[in-house]
N, C-alpha and C positions, 0 to 999 in steps of 0.2 A: 552453454545454453541453458542448464540448470540454474546456474547463478543470475541469468537475465530472468528466467521465469520467476525466480524467489524473490530477486529485486522489485519485480512487477506486483507480485503478489503483497509484498511489505508495502510498497509506496501505495497500494490500493487500499490498504488497512488503515494505513495511517490517515489518508485523505476521508475515509469514511468516519474514522473517530474524530477527526479534527472537524470535520463538517457540520456536525450536529453542535458541537460544542460553540463553533463560529455562529 
């Protein structure tokens, strides 16, 4: 469960970082 939550946060962080750049 912790792994899935961590993965979701990391995925969201990457998306937020890539979204403004793109």
